[in-house]
C-alpha positions as CSV (number, residue, x, y, z in Angstrom):
1,R,71.5,-35.7,10.0
2,N,68.6,-33.2,10.3
3,G,66.3,-36.2,11.2
4,A,67.3,-38.2,8.1
5,D,69.3,-41.4,7.9
6,R,72.8,-41.6,6.4
7,L,74.0,-43.9,3.7
8,L,77.2,-46.0,4.0
9,M,78.3,-47.4,0.6
10,S,81.1,-49.7,-0.3
11,F,83.1,-49.6,-3.5
12,T,85.6,-51.9,-5.3
13,E,88.3,-52.5,-4.3
14,A,88.4,-51.4,-0.7
15,K,86.6,-48.1,-0.1
16,M,83.5,-47.0,1.7
17,S,81.8,-43.6,1.7
18,L,79.4,-42.0,4.2
19,V,76.8,-39.7,2.5
20,A,73.9,-37.7,3.9
21,F,71.0,-35.7,2.4
22,D,71.4,-32.0,2.4
23,A,68.0,-30.3,2.7
24,G,69.4,-26.9,1.6
25,T,70.7,-28.2,-1.8
26,Q,68.2,-31.1,-2.1
27,S,71.1,-33.4,-2.9
28,L,73.4,-36.0,-1.4
29,V,76.7,-34.8,0.1
30,T,79.7,-36.8,1.0
31,E,80.6,-36.6,4.7
32,S,83.6,-39.0,4.7
33,I,85.6,-41.4,2.5
34,H,87.4,-44.4,4.1
35,Y,90.2,-45.8,2.0
36,Y,91.9,-49.2,2.5
37,E,93.7,-49.7,-0.8
38,H,97.2,-50.0,0.8
39,E,100.0,-52.1,-0.4
40,R,100.4,-53.9,2.9
41,L,96.8,-55.0,2.8
42,M,96.8,-56.0,-0.9
43,Q,99.5,-58.6,-0.3
44,K,97.1,-61.0,1.4
45,S,94.5,-60.9,-1.5
46,F,94.1,-64.0,-3.7
47,D,91.0,-62.9,-5.6
48,A,91.1,-59.6,-7.5
49,N,87.4,-59.7,-8.2
50,Q,86.4,-60.1,-4.6
51,A,83.2,-58.2,-3.6
52,C,83.4,-55.7,-0.7
53,M,80.7,-57.1,1.7
54,L,79.3,-54.4,4.0
55,R,77.4,-55.2,7.2
56,L,75.9,-53.1,9.9
57,D,75.6,-54.1,13.6
58,P,71.9,-54.3,14.6
59,E,72.5,-51.9,17.5
60,C,74.5,-49.5,15.2
61,R,77.7,-49.8,17.2
62,C,79.9,-50.4,14.2
63,V,80.1,-51.3,10.5
64,A,82.2,-54.2,9.1
65,M,83.5,-54.4,5.5
66,R,85.4,-57.3,4.0
67,I,88.4,-56.1,2.1
68,Y,91.4,-58.0,0.7
69,G,91.5,-61.8,1.5
70,D,90.2,-62.5,4.9
71,Q,90.6,-59.0,6.3
72,V,87.7,-57.0,7.7
73,A,87.7,-53.2,8.2
74,I,85.8,-52.1,11.3
75,L,84.3,-48.6,11.5
76,P,83.0,-47.8,15.0
77,L,79.9,-45.6,15.1
78,V,79.2,-43.1,17.9
79,A,76.5,-40.6,18.7
80,L,77.3,-37.0,18.1
81,G,79.1,-35.5,21.1
82,E,80.3,-38.8,22.7
83,S,83.8,-39.3,23.8
84,G,84.6,-41.6,20.8
85,D,84.0,-38.7,18.4
86,A,87.1,-36.6,18.2
87,D,85.6,-33.2,17.4
88,G,82.0,-33.8,18.3
89,T,80.7,-33.5,14.8
90,R,81.4,-36.9,13.2
91,P,79.1,-40.0,13.8
92,Y,82.1,-42.4,13.7
93,A,85.5,-43.0,15.4
94,S,88.8,-44.1,13.9
95,S,88.5,-47.3,11.9
96,F,90.8,-50.3,12.1
97,V,91.5,-53.5,10.1
98,V,91.3,-57.0,11.6
99,D,93.1,-60.0,10.0
100,L,91.0,-63.1,10.6
101,Q,93.9,-65.4,9.7
102,V,95.8,-64.7,12.9
103,E,96.5,-67.7,15.1
104,D,93.9,-67.1,17.7
105,V,91.1,-66.8,15.1
106,D,92.3,-68.8,12.1
107,V,89.4,-68.1,9.7
108,R,90.2,-68.6,6.0
109,N,88.3,-68.3,2.7
110,I,85.3,-66.2,3.9
111,R,82.1,-66.7,2.0
112,D,79.7,-64.5,4.1
113,F,79.4,-62.9,7.5
114,V,76.6,-61.2,9.4
115,F,76.2,-59.5,12.8
116,L,74.2,-61.2,15.5
117,G,71.9,-59.4,17.9
118,G,71.5,-59.8,21.7
119,Y,75.2,-59.6,22.6
120,L,76.9,-57.0,24.9
121,E,79.6,-56.5,22.2
122,P,79.3,-56.5,18.4
123,T,79.4,-60.1,17.4
124,L,80.1,-61.6,13.9
125,A,79.0,-65.0,12.5
126,I,81.5,-65.9,9.7
127,L,80.8,-68.6,7.1
128,H,84.0,-69.9,5.6
129,E,85.7,-73.0,4.1
130,Q,88.9,-73.7,5.9
131,D,90.1,-76.3,3.4
132,P,88.4,-75.7,0.1
133,T,87.2,-78.6,-2.0
134,W,86.1,-78.9,-5.6
135,P,83.5,-81.0,-7.6
136,G,86.1,-83.7,-8.3
137,L,86.7,-84.3,-4.6
138,L,83.0,-84.2,-3.4
139,E,82.9,-87.9,-3.0
140,F,85.6,-87.7,-0.3
141,E,85.3,-84.0,0.9
142,H,81.7,-82.8,0.8
143,D,81.2,-81.2,4.2
144,T,84.0,-78.6,4.4
145,G,82.0,-75.6,5.4
146,S,82.5,-73.9,8.8
147,L,80.8,-71.3,10.9
148,T,82.8,-69.2,13.4
149,V,81.3,-66.7,15.8
150,V,83.7,-63.9,17.0
151,S,83.3,-61.0,19.3
152,L,84.7,-57.5,18.4
153,D,86.4,-55.4,21.1
154,L,86.1,-51.9,19.7
155,S,88.2,-50.3,22.4
156,N,91.2,-52.6,22.1
157,Q,90.6,-53.2,18.3
158,S,90.8,-57.0,18.6
159,V,88.6,-60.1,18.1
160,S,88.0,-63.2,20.1
161,V,86.4,-66.5,19.1
162,L,83.1,-67.4,21.0
163,N,82.3,-70.7,19.3
164,S,82.8,-72.6,16.0
165,T,80.9,-75.2,14.0
166,S,82.4,-77.4,11.3
167,R,81.2,-80.1,8.9
168,L,78.6,-77.9,7.1
169,P,77.8,-78.6,3.5
170,S,80.5,-77.4,1.1
171,D,78.0,-75.5,-1.0
172,S,76.9,-73.3,1.9
173,Q,76.8,-69.7,0.6
174,I,75.0,-67.1,2.7
175,L,73.9,-66.5,6.3
176,V,70.6,-65.0,7.6
177,P,70.6,-64.0,11.3
178,I,67.6,-65.1,13.4
179,P,66.7,-62.8,16.3
180,E,65.7,-63.8,19.8
181,P,64.1,-65.8,21.3
182,I,65.4,-68.4,18.8
183,G,68.7,-66.9,17.9
184,G,71.5,-68.3,15.8
185,V,71.7,-68.2,12.0
186,L,70.3,-69.9,9.0
187,V,72.9,-71.3,6.6
188,F,71.6,-71.4,3.0
189,A,73.2,-74.0,0.7
190,T,72.3,-75.2,-2.8
191,S,70.4,-78.2,-1.5
192,S,69.8,-77.5,2.2
193,I,69.0,-74.9,4.8
194,S,70.6,-75.4,8.3
195,H,70.0,-73.7,11.6
196,V,73.1,-73.2,13.7
197,V,72.9,-71.9,17.3
198,N,75.6,-71.8,20.1
199,G,78.1,-73.6,18.0
200,A,75.9,-76.6,17.1
201,V,73.5,-77.6,14.2
202,S,70.0,-78.0,15.5
203,C,68.3,-78.8,12.2
204,M,69.3,-79.3,8.5
205,C,66.4,-79.2,6.0
206,T,67.1,-80.9,2.7
207,L,65.5,-79.3,-0.4
208,N,65.8,-82.2,-2.8
209,K,66.5,-85.9,-2.7
210,T,70.1,-85.6,-3.8
211,A,71.0,-83.3,-0.9
212,V,71.7,-86.3,1.5
213,H,74.7,-87.3,-0.7
214,G,76.5,-84.0,0.3
215,I,75.9,-84.3,4.0
216,G,78.2,-86.2,6.3
217,V,77.2,-89.2,8.4
218,H,77.6,-87.3,11.7
219,M,74.8,-84.9,10.6
220,S,72.2,-87.6,9.8
221,G,70.5,-87.1,13.2
222,Y,69.7,-83.5,12.3
223,I,68.3,-84.0,8.8
224,D,64.7,-82.8,8.2
225,S,63.5,-84.4,4.9
226,T,59.9,-83.1,4.9
227,S,60.7,-80.7,2.0
228,E,62.5,-83.0,-0.3
229,H,59.4,-83.2,-2.6
230,L,60.0,-79.6,-3.6
231,E,63.1,-80.7,-5.6
232,L,64.4,-77.2,-5.1
233,V,67.9,-76.3,-6.3
234,L,68.7,-73.0,-4.7
235,N,71.2,-70.3,-5.8
236,P,71.6,-68.5,-2.4
237,R,73.5,-65.5,-3.9
238,A,70.8,-64.9,-6.5
239,S,68.0,-65.2,-3.9
240,T,66.8,-62.9,-1.2
241,C,65.2,-63.6,2.2
242,L,62.9,-61.4,4.3
243,L,62.5,-61.9,8.0
244,L,58.8,-61.5,9.0
245,N,59.2,-62.5,12.6
246,P,61.7,-64.6,14.6
247,N,60.3,-67.9,13.3
248,T,58.9,-67.0,9.8
249,L,60.7,-65.9,6.7
250,A,59.8,-65.2,3.0
251,L,62.2,-66.4,0.4
252,W,62.4,-65.2,-3.3
253,T,64.5,-67.7,-5.3
254,Q,66.6,-67.2,-8.4
255,H,63.7,-68.4,-10.6
256,G,61.1,-66.0,-9.1
257,S,59.4,-68.5,-6.9
258,V,58.2,-67.3,-3.5
259,F,58.4,-69.6,-0.4
260,M,57.4,-69.1,3.2
261,L,59.7,-70.7,5.8
262,Q,58.7,-71.5,9.3
263,L,61.0,-72.6,12.1
264,V,59.4,-75.2,14.4
265,G,61.0,-76.3,17.7
266,D,61.4,-75.8,21.4
267,G,63.2,-72.7,22.7
268,R,66.4,-72.2,20.8
269,L,66.3,-75.8,19.4
270,V,64.8,-75.9,15.9
271,K,63.4,-79.4,15.1
272,Q,61.9,-78.7,11.7
273,I,61.9,-76.1,8.9
274,R,58.6,-76.0,7.1
275,I,58.6,-74.7,3.5
276,R,55.6,-73.8,1.4
277,Q,55.4,-72.2,-2.0
278,I,53.0,-69.3,-2.3
279,A,53.8,-67.7,-5.7
280,G,56.0,-67.9,-8.7
281,P,56.8,-70.8,-11.1
282,D,56.2,-74.3,-10.0
283,T,59.5,-76.3,-10.2
284,T,58.3,-79.6,-8.7
285,N,57.5,-81.1,-12.1
286,G,60.7,-79.9,-13.8
287,I,58.8,-77.3,-15.8
288,R,58.7,-73.7,-14.6
289,T,55.0,-72.9,-14.8
290,P,53.0,-70.3,-12.8
291,V,51.3,-71.3,-9.6
292,A,47.5,-70.7,-9.9
293,D,46.7,-67.0,-10.7
294,T,49.1,-65.5,-8.1
295,W,52.5,-65.5,-9.8
296,D,52.1,-62.2,-11.5
297,E,51.6,-60.1,-8.3
298,I,54.7,-60.7,-6.2
299,S,56.9,-63.0,-8.2
300,L,60.1,-61.4,-9.6
301,L,63.8,-62.2,-10.0
302,P,65.3,-60.6,-6.9
303,S,68.5,-58.5,-6.8
304,C,68.3,-56.9,-3.4
305,S,65.9,-56.3,-0.5
306,T,65.5,-54.1,2.5
307,E,63.0,-53.4,5.3
308,L,61.5,-49.9,5.5
309,R,59.8,-48.2,8.4
310,P,57.6,-45.1,7.9
311,V,58.6,-42.0,9.8
312,T,55.8,-40.7,12.0
313,S,55.5,-38.4,14.9
314,D,54.0,-41.1,17.1
315,E,55.8,-44.5,17.0
316,S,52.9,-46.1,18.7
317,E,50.8,-45.7,15.5
318,L,52.9,-48.3,13.8
319,S,51.7,-51.9,14.2
320,A,54.4,-54.4,15.1
321,D,52.6,-56.9,12.9
322,V,52.9,-54.9,9.7
323,S,56.2,-54.9,7.9
324,L,57.1,-52.8,4.8
325,F,59.8,-54.2,2.4
326,F,61.3,-53.1,-0.9
327,I,62.5,-55.8,-3.3
328,G,64.6,-54.9,-6.2
329,G,64.2,-57.0,-9.3
330,K,66.4,-58.0,-12.2
331,S,63.5,-58.6,-14.7
332,G,62.5,-55.0,-15.1
333,R,60.1,-54.5,-12.1
334,S,60.7,-53.8,-8.4
335,L,58.1,-54.0,-5.6
336,L,57.2,-52.2,-2.4
337,L,55.4,-54.8,-0.3
338,G,53.5,-54.7,2.9
339,I,53.3,-58.0,4.8
340,E,50.9,-58.2,7.7
341,R,50.4,-60.9,10.3
342,I,46.7,-61.0,11.3
343,E,45.0,-62.6,14.2
344,Q,44.1,-66.3,14.3
345,K,40.7,-66.9,12.7
346,S,38.1,-69.4,14.1
347,N,36.9,-70.4,10.7
348,A,39.6,-72.0,8.5
349,N,37.5,-71.6,5.4
350,D,37.1,-67.9,6.0
351,A,40.9,-67.6,6.4
352,Q,41.5,-69.2,3.1
353,T,39.0,-67.1,1.2
354,G,39.8,-63.7,2.8
355,A,41.1,-61.1,0.4
356,L,44.9,-61.1,0.8
357,F,45.3,-57.8,-1.0
358,D,42.5,-56.1,1.0
359,G,44.1,-53.0,2.4
360,S,41.3,-52.2,4.9
361,S,43.5,-53.0,7.9
362,M,46.7,-51.5,6.4
363,D,47.2,-47.8,6.4
364,I,50.8,-47.7,5.2
365,D,49.7,-46.3,1.8
366,T,48.5,-43.2,3.7
367,E,52.1,-42.8,5.1
368,L,53.6,-43.2,1.6
369,Y,51.2,-41.3,-0.6
370,G,48.8,-39.3,1.7
371,A,45.1,-39.6,0.8
372,P,43.6,-43.1,1.0
373,S,42.1,-42.6,-2.5
374,S,45.6,-43.4,-3.9
375,M,45.4,-46.9,-2.5
376,R,45.4,-49.5,-5.2
377,S,44.8,-52.5,-3.0
378,S,41.0,-52.7,-3.3
379,N,41.2,-54.3,-6.7
380,R,44.2,-56.5,-6.1
381,R,43.7,-60.2,-6.7
382,H,43.6,-62.8,-3.9
383,S,47.0,-64.3,-3.6
384,S,48.5,-66.7,-1.1
385,T,47.7,-67.4,2.5
386,V,50.3,-68.8,4.8
387,E,49.1,-70.4,8.0
388,D,51.1,-70.8,11.2
389,N,50.5,-72.9,14.3
390,G,50.8,-69.7,16.3
391,E,53.1,-71.3,18.9
392,Y,56.8,-71.8,18.4
393,G,57.7,-75.1,20.0
394,A,54.4,-76.8,19.3
395,S,54.4,-80.5,18.7
396,N,55.1,-81.4,15.0
397,Q,52.9,-84.4,15.1
398,G,49.1,-84.7,14.5
399,P,46.7,-82.7,12.5
400,A,47.6,-79.3,14.0
401,S,51.0,-79.5,12.3
402,E,49.6,-80.1,8.9
403,K,48.2,-76.5,8.6
404,W,49.3,-73.1,9.8
405,T,46.4,-71.2,11.2
406,D,47.9,-67.6,11.2
407,E,47.7,-65.7,7.9
408,Y,50.1,-63.4,6.3
409,R,48.6,-60.7,4.0
410,I,50.9,-59.4,1.2
411,L,49.9,-56.1,-0.2
412,V,51.6,-54.5,-3.3
413,H,51.8,-50.8,-2.4
414,D,53.8,-49.7,-5.4
415,E,55.7,-51.0,-8.4
416,L,58.8,-49.6,-10.2
417,V,59.0,-50.6,-13.8
418,G,62.5,-50.6,-15.2
419,T,63.7,-50.6,-18.8
420,G,65.8,-53.8,-18.8
421,P,66.8,-56.4,-19.6
422,I,66.1,-55.4,-23.3
423,A,66.2,-58.1,-26.0
424,S,65.0,-56.0,-28.9
425,M,63.7,-52.5,-29.7
426,E,62.1,-50.5,-32.5
427,I,61.3,-46.8,-32.9
428,G,58.4,-45.3,-34.8
429,H,55.5,-42.8,-34.9
430,A,52.9,-43.0,-32.2
431,I,49.4,-44.0,-33.0
432,A,47.5,-40.6,-33.1
433,S,44.0,-42.0,-33.2
434,L,43.3,-41.0,-29.6
435,S,44.1,-37.3,-30.2
436,A,42.3,-34.9,-32.5
437,Y,45.5,-32.9,-33.0
438,P,48.4,-35.2,-33.4
439,S,52.0,-33.9,-33.6
440,E,54.3,-35.0,-36.4
441,D,57.2,-35.1,-33.9
442,D,55.6,-37.7,-31.6
443,M,57.9,-40.7,-31.5
444,E,57.8,-43.8,-29.4
445,L,60.4,-46.4,-28.5
446,V,59.0,-50.0,-28.1
447,T,61.2,-52.5,-26.3
448,C,60.9,-56.2,-25.8
449,A,62.0,-56.5,-22.1
450,G,62.1,-59.0,-19.3
451,N,62.8,-62.7,-19.6
452,E,60.9,-66.0,-19.9
453,W,57.3,-65.6,-18.8
454,R,58.1,-62.2,-17.3
455,G,58.7,-60.8,-20.7
456,C,56.6,-57.9,-22.0
457,L,56.4,-55.0,-24.4
458,R,57.2,-51.5,-23.0
459,V,56.4,-48.2,-24.8
460,Q,58.8,-45.4,-23.8
461,Q,58.3,-41.7,-24.6
462,R,60.5,-38.6,-24.1
463,H,57.6,-36.6,-22.5
464,I,54.0,-36.8,-21.4
465,S,51.6,-37.4,-24.3
466,P,48.2,-35.8,-23.3
467,D,45.0,-36.3,-25.1
468,V,44.5,-33.0,-26.9
469,V,40.8,-32.1,-27.0
470,A,41.1,-28.5,-28.3
471,S,43.8,-26.4,-29.9
472,F,44.2,-22.8,-31.3
473,D,47.1,-20.6,-32.5
474,L,48.4,-17.7,-30.5
475,P,49.8,-15.1,-32.9
476,G,52.6,-12.8,-31.7
477,P,55.8,-13.5,-29.7
478,P,56.3,-16.9,-28.1
479,V,54.7,-17.5,-24.7
480,R,57.3,-17.8,-21.9
481,K,55.2,-18.8,-18.9
482,V,51.6,-19.8,-18.2
483,W,49.5,-19.6,-14.9
484,T,46.0,-20.8,-14.1
485,V,44.2,-19.2,-11.1
486,R,40.9,-19.7,-9.3
487,C,38.9,-16.9,-7.8
488,L,36.0,-17.1,-5.2
489,K,33.5,-14.3,-4.8
490,E,33.1,-12.6,-1.4
491,Y,29.8,-11.4,0.2
492,N,29.2,-9.1,3.1
493,I,27.4,-11.2,5.7
494,G,26.7,-9.3,9.0
495,G,29.5,-6.9,8.3
496,V,32.0,-9.8,7.8
497,M,33.4,-10.5,4.3
498,Q,33.0,-14.3,3.7
499,A,33.9,-16.3,0.6
500,A,31.2,-18.2,-1.1
501,D,31.6,-22.0,-1.3
502,S,35.0,-21.9,0.4
503,G,34.5,-25.5,1.5
504,S,34.4,-26.8,-2.1
505,L,37.6,-25.0,-3.2
506,A,39.2,-28.3,-4.3
507,D,36.3,-28.8,-6.8
508,L,36.4,-25.3,-8.1
509,N,37.6,-24.9,-11.7
510,D,40.1,-22.4,-12.9
511,A,38.8,-18.9,-13.7
512,F,41.7,-17.3,-15.6
513,M,44.7,-18.3,-17.6
514,V,47.5,-15.8,-17.7
515,L,50.2,-16.0,-20.5
516,S,53.4,-14.0,-20.3
517,R,55.3,-12.9,-23.4
518,D,58.6,-11.0,-23.8
519,N,56.8,-7.6,-24.0
520,S,53.2,-8.2,-23.0
521,T,50.7,-10.3,-21.0
522,A,47.5,-11.9,-22.2
523,V,44.6,-12.9,-19.9
524,F,42.0,-15.5,-21.0
525,A,38.7,-16.3,-19.2
526,A,38.3,-20.0,-18.7
527,G,34.8,-21.6,-19.2
528,N,33.4,-23.8,-21.9
529,E,36.0,-22.2,-24.1
530,L,39.0,-19.8,-23.7
531,S,38.3,-16.2,-24.6
532,E,40.8,-13.3,-24.4
533,M,39.7,-10.5,-22.0
534,E,40.2,-6.9,-23.1
535,R,39.6,-5.4,-19.6
536,S,40.7,-7.9,-17.1
537,G,42.3,-5.7,-14.4
538,F,45.7,-7.4,-14.9
539,Y,48.8,-5.6,-16.1
540,T,49.2,-6.4,-19.8
541,L,51.7,-3.9,-21.1
542,G,54.8,-6.0,-20.1
543,P,55.9,-9.5,-19.1
544,T,54.6,-11.0,-15.9
545,I,57.0,-12.5,-13.2
546,E,54.5,-14.4,-11.1
547,V,50.7,-14.9,-10.5
548,G,49.2,-16.5,-7.4
549,E,46.2,-16.7,-5.1
550,V,46.0,-15.4,-1.5
551,F,43.4,-15.1,1.2
552,G,41.6,-18.4,0.5
553,S,41.6,-17.8,-3.3
554,T,39.6,-14.6,-2.9
555,R,42.4,-12.4,-4.2
556,V,44.7,-12.8,-7.2
557,V,48.2,-11.2,-7.1
558,Q,50.2,-10.4,-10.2
559,V,53.9,-9.5,-9.9
560,Y,55.6,-7.7,-12.8
561,A,58.9,-5.8,-13.2
562,T,57.8,-2.4,-11.9
563,G,54.8,-3.1,-9.7
564,L,52.3,-5.5,-8.0
C-alpha cells in the first residue's frame, strides 16, 4: 500500500488481522479482520492454549494459520485488480479452512509447519506426531515423529499429500526450510538436527552423546556424530535460526550461544552438518562461561528474528552477499545485524585476523541512518570468523574439510535496549555534579535488569537531562515557544546578490533566539552570551506564530497574528 508492506498478525484464539501504514495519519489502519472462532471448528480442539501459528508462502500466494486442533485456515493473496479480488481493491481472496485429519491426508498432532519454495503450487511441510509418546514410553517408542508434505490447491480449496517421512525423533519441535539447490527442511530436535528431502532423511546430526538412545536402528546409517563433543541440549522453540545462504545457517540457542551450521553434501543429498560455536557461553564443560572476548557483541537470548531488505531506487545496488537481520531478545537487548559473506582469501592468517566488525565494505548503515559518520562499526571489536569450503558437495575427508575458508562478517548496526526483565529497582535524586545548575525535581529510576551474566544496571529518566552551562531568569509572562535562526550576509558581486560562506551553512552558529509570550515577543542576539535586542527589526508587540529561514538562510521570516 503506497509502496509499503502490509502486516498480517494472528491472535488467540483463531483470528488474524491485516493492517497497513497510512501516510496521511502516520498510523496503522486495519484493512481486514478474519475470524474463525466458530462452534463447528472449536469442537475439534483438544488444547485450549494452542498457539496460532502463521506462515507466509515464499512467493506470496497465500497465508496459512493453524487454528483449532489440526485445522489450518488458508488466506489466498492476489495482486490488486486480479480476478481473484472481488472488487479490485483487496489484496486477498476468500479464505477457507482445511481439516488435515481427513482420510486422504491423516495428519494429527501438528507441532510445526512451513512453506517450501520451488513448487508450482503452495506446498506445506508439516511436522507432527501421529501416535504421541511420553517419557515413560521412550524406551519402547522414541522415534514417533513424522513429516508430511502437502500441496494446496487454492482454486479447489483442497490439499493432497506429496510425500511423507516417519520415524523421526520424538522430541522434534521445529522446521526450517532450505532453499534450492539443496531443498528440503531441517528438523530441529532437543538432541539432533536432521535434513529431510523428498520424503527421506539424508543426514541426522547428533548434538550430544545421549542422542543415539533416542534414534531408531533403521536411522543408524544416517547419523553424523562429528558434533557430539558439543554436548548441546537444544530447546528449539526458545532458539532462532537465520538462513545466510542455502547451505549455511546461524543459530542462537536458548542460552545465548551462537553457532554456525554448514550443510555438506552432493546435490540434494546432505552427508554432514558441521557446527561451530562463534559466540556466547561455552557449554562444553558444563559451565556457561563466555567464549573469548566476543560474547558481549552478538550473544543474546532470542525471542524472534526476521530478515530485512533496505528499500532503494536501484535494486542492483544491494549486494546478494550482504544480509540484514533483526533479532529480538528476551534479556533486555535486541540487535540489528549485518552478515556479509566475503570472497575467499589466499592467506588464511589474514582471514583470521581481519576485522570482523570493519564496516568499510558494508554501506547498509547509510541506508538506515544516512551519513556515514553515524556508523559505529569502526571501533567494534573483532569477533568470530566462520570459514567455508566454498563448494557444496566437496569431499569431507582430508585437510580441506577441517577448515572453512570463506569468512562471514557480522556487524552490529544498531541495538535496542529494553527495560526487562527487572529483578529490582530503586528511585532517587540524580547526581548533579555534572551540571552547574541542578534541578530539585530531577529523579532517576535505577533497575537491576537482565539475567545471569547478561545482567546490568539501567538508569531511566522521564526526560532528557542536558548539561546546563549557563542559566538566567526571564521576568514577565511565561514563554510559550522558542526559535533559533541563522542568517547569512549578502554582497553585491557583479550586480548579483550572493550569500557569503554559503557552502559552510552547516557549520554556521545561530544568530538570533526568538521567544514568544502571550502578549509580546523578545529577541536575543546569540554570541558568547545572550543579550536582548531593543531594535531587532522583529515584531515584538504581540505573540509570534512562526519564525523560519528562506532563500538559503539570507532572509528571516516572522509570522504573527496580523502580519508577516
